[in-house]
N, C-alpha and C positions, 0 to 999 in steps of 0.2 A: 171320872173323868169332866171337863170343861164342857157344858151344852154348847156344841158351837152352833147348833141349829137357831138357838133362841138368842145367842149372845150378841148376833151383827144388827140386830134391831138399831141399836145405838153404836157410836163408836166406840171400839174398843178400850178400855182403861191400859194403861201399859201392863200391868199385873196380869188382866185376863189376857191378852194377847201372848204375853209371855208362857202363859198355863197352855195355850194352843199349841205354840211354839214345842213347848217339851212334850206334848201330845206326838206330836209329829216325829220328833226325835226316836220317843220311846218305841212308836210303833214299827216307826223304819227300822231301827236299830234290831228290836224285837225280829222281825221279817228277816233280815239278814243274816242274826245267828242261827234260827230255826231253819235257813236254807242251808248253812255251812254243817249244820249239825246232821241235816238230811244226806247231805253228800258223804259225812263219815260213815253213816249208817249202810250207806248203798255200799261204798268199799270195803265193809263187812260182810256185803251180802244180804243184809236185811232191806229189801225192798218193800215190804210192809210198813216197817216203821219210817222210811226214807218218805215215801207216799203221805203218810200222816203227819210226818213234820213238814211236809212242803205244801199240804193243805191248811195247816198250824199258819205256816207262814205267809200262804195268799192271804188267809184275814186277816194278819197285823198289817200287811201291806194295803190291801182294799182299806180298811180304818184310817191309815194314814193319808191314803190318796184321797179319801174323802175329806178329810179335814183341809187338804190343799185344794182342792176343787172348790170347797166352801168359802175359802180366803179368797181365791181368785175370783170367783162369783161377786162375793161381797165387794172386793176393789173395784171391781169394774173400770179396770184400767187409768184410776182416775188418781190413783196415788192415796186412797182411803186407808190404808194398811200401813201402817210405820214399816220401810224394811231397814231391818238391823242386822248386825252381825250374827246373832243369834237365829233368824229368821233364814239367811244364807245358809248357814251350819245346817238348819233343819231340811232344806231343800236337798242340800249335797248329799244327806244321809238317807234320803228319800231314793234319789237317783240311784246310788248306789246301789241300796236294798233292792231295786227294781232291777239293775243288770246283772247283781249276783244272782238273784231267781232266774234270770234268764239262762245264765252261765250253768248254774246248777241243776236244773232241770235238763239240759244238755249232756252234762257230765254223767249225771243218773242214767240216762237211757244208754249212753256208753258203757257204762259199768255193768248194765243189767244185761246188754247184749253180750257184752265178754264173758259175763256167768253161765251164759246157757250151753 
């Protein structure tokens, strides 16, 4: 993956920014997919697998959030980062993944309580 920590020393070229944005989309999408896979396991009664998948989901979401935070810090509210439709799409993926994880966590808890 693109080295976001060192990339912002100079303004990002369009290709480099697109790579960062794709990383956001990929990690957010992975986080969301893992959360729904965890819910499926919980519905089957396999709560250990569900917890493992939710931890993997958390890690993917954490990476996506780290990249987003770095972009925000480096932009400093000055418009240094070109906002494109793809960047907006990446932000949408990230927010949906965050919401999905929150809701799936609650649903897994409900399934676990009902299973006892």
